[in-house]
C-alpha positions in Angstrom: 110.7 91.0 113.7 109.8 87.9 111.9 112.7 85.4 111.9 111.9 84.3 108.3 112.1 87.9 107.0 115.4 88.4 108.8 116.7 85.2 107.3 115.6 86.2 103.7 117.2 89.6 104.2 120.5 88.2 105.3 120.6 85.8 102.3 119.8 88.7 99.9 122.5 90.9 101.5 125.1 88.1 101.2 124.2 87.5 97.5 124.4 91.3 96.8 127.8 91.6 98.5 129.1 88.4 96.8 128.1 90.0 93.5 130.1 93.1 94.5 127.1 95.4 94.3 126.0 98.3 96.5 122.4 98.7 97.4 122.3 101.6 94.9 123.6 99.5 92.1 121.2 96.7 92.9 118.4 99.2 93.1 119.3 100.5 89.7 119.4 97.0 88.2 116.2 95.9 89.8 114.1 99.0 89.9 113.7 98.9 93.7 114.4 102.0 95.7 117.4 101.9 98.0 115.4 102.5 101.2 113.1 99.6 100.3 116.1 97.3 99.6 117.5 98.3 103.0 114.3 97.4 104.8 114.1 94.1 103.0 117.7 93.2 103.8 117.1 94.1 107.5 114.0 92.0 107.7 111.7 95.0 108.4 109.2 94.4 105.6 107.4 91.4 104.1 108.3 91.9 100.4 106.1 90.7 97.7 107.2 87.7 95.6 107.3 90.0 92.6 109.7 92.3 94.4 111.9 89.5 95.5 112.0 88.2 91.9 113.1 91.7 90.6 115.9 91.7 93.2 117.0 88.2 92.2 117.0 89.3 88.5 119.1 92.3 89.5 121.7 90.0 91.0 122.1 88.0 87.8 125.2 88.4 85.8 125.8 87.1 82.3 128.4 84.7 83.6 126.0 83.3 86.2 122.8 83.0 84.2 119.6 82.7 86.2 119.7 82.4 90.0 
């Protein structure tokens, strides 16, 4: 496993959990399948920038604005 991918996955998981979202909810918001979110959070895949941007957009709330 690539340390950078693991680190990115941990950050995304913490952000999702801090937002109070399940992977299913984030998947619905971002258009990313739950298995893919799981692989990204576990550092098992090298996600495209466009995928990461969709995840970040899914983590946004009206109160927070852009991440």
